[in-house]
N, C-alpha and C positions, 0 to 999 in steps of 0.2 A: 480574577483578571483585573489588572489595575486600569483605572480610568485614565485615558490619554489627556484629559482636560484638567482634572483635579488631583489625580494620583490615588484616589480612594481605592481600596482593595476589594470592593464588593460590587457586583453588578448582577442584574437579572437578564435572562435571555428573553427577548420580545418575539423573535422569529428565527427559525432555522430552515435553511433550504439547501438542497444539493447543488453544488457548483460543479463545473466540468472537472476540476482537479481536487475536489474535497467538499467541505461543508461550509457555507456562509452563515454566520450568525449575526443578528442584529441585537445589540445589547443596550441596556439603560443603566447608567451609574445610579446606585442607591444614595450616593452622597450629594451629587450636584444635579442629578436628573437629566443630564445630557445623554444623547444616544451616540453610539459608534458601532462600527462593523468589524468583526474578526473573521478570519478564515482558518479553518482547520484542515491540514494536509498531512498525508503520510509522508514521512521523510525517509527516503531510501538512501542507503549508503552508496557512494559512487562506485561504479564498477570499473575495473581496469582490465585491459587485455594484455596478456603476455604474448609477445611476438616471438616468432621462431628464432630471431637473432638475439634474444635476450632482453630486448627493450620492453618497457611497460608504457601503455598510454591509456587515457581514459576512453571508455567505450562511448562512441558517438552514433546516435541514431541517424543524425544528418549524413554522416560519412557512409553508413550502411545504405541509406536511401539513395544517395548519389551512385553508389556502385550498382545497385539494382536497377536504377534508371538507365544507366549505360548498357547493361546487359539486356534490358528489355526494350531498348529503343526501337521504334517502328514495328513493334509486335502487337498483334490484335488482342490486347488484354482488357479485361473489364476495368471500368473506372474504380479506383480504390484498391486494386489488387496489390500494388506495391506497398502502399501504406499499411495494408492488413499484414503483409509479411513482416514489415519492420516492427509493428506493434506486437505481433505474436512472438517474434524472436526476443524483443526487449522484455516482454513479460516472462518468457520462459527462462532467460538468463537470470532475472531478478528472483525467480522462484527457486533457482539453484541455491540461493542464499550465500553465495561466495563473494568475496570482495574482488577476486581475480579469476579470470577465465582465460584459457588459452585461445588465441585467435583461430586456431584450427577448429575448435568447437563451433565458433560462429560461422566459419566458412562452410562446415558440414551442415549446419542448420539451414543456411541459405541454399546450398545446392539441393538438399532434400526437398525444400518447398518449390524451388524453381523447376525441378525435375517433374513435379506434379502439375505445375502451372503452365509451363511452356518450354518445350525441349530445345528450341533454338536458343532461348535466353539462358537455359541451363548450360548448353555447350559454350556459349560466349563467356559465361561467368567461369565455368571450369577451365577454359583455356588460359585465363589469367590466374586463377586461384591455384590450379595444379601446375602451372608453368610448363606446359608441354614442350619438350625439348626437340621433338621431331614430328614429322607428319604421320609416321606410323602410330605413335602413341595417341595422337589426336584421332586418327581413323579408328583405333581400337575403342575409344570412348563412344564414338558415333555408332559403331557396330553394336556395342553393348546396349545402346539405347534402342536400336532397331530390333534387337533380339528380344528385349523386354516387351515390346508393343507390337504383337502380330496384327493388330487392327490398323496399323499405320498411323500417320500423324493426325492430330486433332484438326478438324477442318477450320478454316478461317471464319471468323464471325461474319454473318450475312448482313449486308447493308439493307437490302430489301428482301423480304420473305417471297418465296415462290408462289404461295397460295394467295397472295393479295391480288384481287382482280384488277385488270388493266382498265384504265379510264379510256372511254371512247367519246366521240363527238356525236353519237347517235342521238336523235331527238332534238338537237340544237339547230336552230335555223342559221343559215348562212347569211350574212349581211351582204347585199348586193349594192351595186352603184345606184341603181334606181331608188332603192329604199333609203340609202344614205343621202341622196341629194334631194329627196322629197318629191320626186316626180311620179 
């Protein structure tokens, strides 16, 4: 590692720590004795999506997250659920080891995860992704979901649990005018 101060090509590592996106190393130049910091990160090759119309565009986790947020708008999801889906899909795509992936593959990954997470969000996403041309096709997709889940839809998240005891005013004294006025 070349020293950024004197250009000497030898340094020793004083400290190494994990950073959110790699390893942070504190180094000391053996030539001039000054210290500097380096970061070691894994370099991933950029991933491109092959669109159905023949275009290619860079894969964007931001774009994926925006589309998920639209599909999941006003749904009772746990905090971080959308971010987890984005991270999982991004990791899975990079594990494929390909420089280019069909956008259809990403769409299917999203729909698979949304189907498990929230069926309304799944239908919202599917209606755009699959571009339903008529109401019958849309209804068939909804019926297929109903057939898969004999237990019915997942219940909405509860704001207040049923088994929490209610607070009462028992044992508290009421303040009367006489007590308040000091008479």
